[in-house]
C-alpha positions in Angstrom: 16.3 2.7 0.4 13.6 4.9 -1.3 11.0 6.2 1.0 7.4 7.3 0.1 5.6 9.7 2.4 2.2 8.1 1.8 3.7 4.6 2.7 5.2 6.1 5.8 1.7 7.4 6.8 0.2 4.1 6.2 2.9 2.4 8.2 2.1 4.3 11.4 -0.2 1.2 12.0 2.2 -1.6 12.7 2.8 -4.9 14.6 3.6 -4.2 18.2 5.9 -7.2 18.7 3.4 -9.0 21.1 0.7 -10.1 18.6 -1.2 -6.8 18.6 -1.3 -3.7 16.5 0.4 -0.4 17.6 -0.6 3.1 16.5 2.2 5.6 16.3 -0.4 8.3 15.9 -2.4 7.4 19.1 -1.3 10.6 20.9 -0.4 14.2 20.1 3.1 13.4 21.2 3.3 10.5 18.9 2.1 12.5 15.9 4.7 15.2 16.8 7.5 12.6 16.8 6.3 11.2 13.5 6.1 14.5 11.7 9.5 15.5 13.0 10.8 12.2 11.6 9.4 13.1 8.1 11.3 16.5 8.1 13.4 15.6 5.1 10.3 14.4 2.9 8.3 17.5 3.9 11.2 20.0 3.3 10.1 23.0 1.3 6.4 22.2 1.9 5.9 22.6 5.7 7.7 24.7 8.2 7.8 22.1 10.9 9.3 24.4 13.5 6.2 26.5 13.2 3.9 23.6 13.5 2.0 22.9 16.8 0.3 19.6 16.9 -3.0 19.4 18.8 -5.8 16.9 19.1 -7.7 18.3 16.1 -4.7 18.1 13.8 -4.0 14.5 15.2 -7.6 13.4 14.4 -7.3 14.9 10.8 -4.1 13.0 10.1 -5.6 9.8 11.4 -8.6 10.3 9.2 -6.3 10.9 6.2 -4.4 7.7 7.1 -7.7 5.8 7.1 -8.4 7.1 3.6 -5.0 6.2 2.4 -5.1 2.7 3.8 -8.6 2.2 2.1 -7.1 3.2 -1.2 -4.0 1.0 -0.6 -6.4 -1.9 0.0 -8.0 -1.2 -3.3 -4.6 -1.0 -5.0 -3.5 -4.4 -3.8 -6.9 -6.1 -4.7 -7.7 -8.9 -5.5 -4.9 -9.8 -3.0 -6.0 -9.4 0.6 -5.3 -6.0 2.3 -3.4 -5.5 5.5 -5.2 -7.4 8.3 -4.9 -4.5 10.6 -8.1 -2.8 9.4 -9.4 -5.2 6.7 -12.8 -5.5 8.4 -13.2 -1.8 9.1 -11.9 0.1 6.1 -13.3 3.3 5.1 -15.4 2.9 1.9 -13.3 3.5 -1.1 -15.4 6.3 -2.5 -15.4 8.1 0.8 -11.6 7.6 1.1 -11.1 9.1 -2.4 -13.3 12.1 -1.8 -11.6 12.8 1.5 -8.1 12.5 0.1 -8.9 14.9 -2.7 -10.6 17.4 -0.4 -7.6 17.5 1.9 -5.2 17.9 -1.1 -7.3 20.9 -2.2 -7.1 22.8 1.1 -3.8 24.4 0.2 -4.0 27.1 -2.5 -0.8 27.3 -4.6 0.0 30.0 -7.1 2.4 30.1 -10.1 5.4 32.4 -9.7 7.8 33.4 -12.5 11.4 32.9 -11.6 13.8 34.6 -14.0 17.4 34.7 -12.9 19.8 37.1 -14.6 22.0 34.4 -16.0 19.3 31.8 -16.9 16.0 31.1 -18.6 12.6 31.9 -17.0 10.8 29.1 -15.2 7.7 28.7 -13.2 7.4 27.5 -9.7 4.5 26.9 -7.5 4.4 28.8 -4.3 1.9 28.2 -1.3 -0.6 30.9 -0.5 -1.4 29.2 2.7 -0.1 30.6 6.0 -1.4 27.9 8.4 1.3 25.2 8.7 -1.3 22.6 9.8 -3.1 23.0 6.6 0.1 22.8 4.7 1.0 19.6 6.4 -2.3 17.9 5.7 -2.2 19.0 2.1 1.3 17.8 1.7 0.4 14.4 3.1 -2.6 14.2 0.8 -0.6 15.2 -2.3 2.0 12.6 -1.5 -0.7 10.0 -1.4 -2.2 11.3 -4.7 1.3 11.1 -6.3 2.0 7.7 -5.0 -1.4 6.1 -6.0 -1.3 7.7 -9.5 2.4 6.8 -10.2 4.3 3.7 -11.1 4.9 2.4 -7.7 1.2 1.6 -7.1 1.4 -1.6 -9.2 4.2 -2.9 -6.9 2.3 -2.1 -3.7 1.7 -5.2 -1.5 0.4 -6.1 1.8 3.0 -8.2 3.7 1.7 -11.8 4.1 4.0 -12.7 7.1 2.2 -13.8 10.2 1.2 -10.8 12.5 2.6 -8.2 10.0 0.2 -5.4 9.1 2.5 -3.3 6.8 2.2 -2.4 3.2 5.4 -2.3 1.1 6.6 -1.6 -2.4 7.9 -4.8 -4.1 11.5 -4.3 -5.0 12.1 -7.5 -6.9 10.0 -10.1 -8.7 9.9 -12.8 -5.9 9.5 -10.5 -2.9 6.6 -11.6 -0.7 7.4 -9.8 2.6 8.2 -6.3 3.6 11.5 -7.2 5.3 13.8 -10.2 5.9 12.6 -10.7 9.5 9.0 -11.2 8.2 10.3 -13.7 5.6 12.0 -15.7 8.4 8.8 -15.7 10.4 6.7 -16.7 7.5 9.1 -19.6 6.6 9.1 -20.8 10.2 5.3 -20.7 10.3 5.1 -22.8 7.1 7.7 -25.2 8.4 5.7 -25.6 11.6 2.5 -26.1 9.6 4.0 -28.8 7.5 5.4 -30.7 10.5 2.0 -30.4 12.2 0.2 -31.7 9.1 2.7 -34.6 8.9 2.2 -35.5 12.6 -1.7 -35.3 12.3 -1.6 -37.4 9.2 0.6 -40.1 10.6 -0.4 -43.5 11.8 -2.6 -43.5 15.0 -0.9 -44.6 18.1 -1.9 -48.2 19.3 
């Protein structure tokens, strides 16, 4: 299954299984675990072994997530956004400005690569030594790439009861982020139909 780093960041806000919302980035330890889990997606961009997560970095990643989720809400409009933060989204223009400013923090320079047995080619090399800056910029660039690419048109907010995830629609009739959400949504609809039938039945004598 294809993974998108921007979607992984947005999905650190999730249903906790008990009717509430959990935040995987609520602590420095949580951020550390999440970053380590993204090692493959960040390969070549961030030296994770050199990264030390502190409260300042955690706060910046959370702010970046707020910006991404505000822009995700714009992307799925006029459909409703995720209910996790629908009432307290960062203003879109603020989210856009913040995302672009974070993406610009890392300077990259072109380097000519010309192997003895091949044609010359250019590659971009980071001029930034701080792994925290490189991490934030990589996350922001991933969101820029996602929101400017073809997957944005298939982005949806899961409509299943209690789910707060965004997902990329993989086929035409997909309404939910995963099968368990579909099962829960169908059960809720069945319950609602039964309740309406009961409420609309003849009054007891």
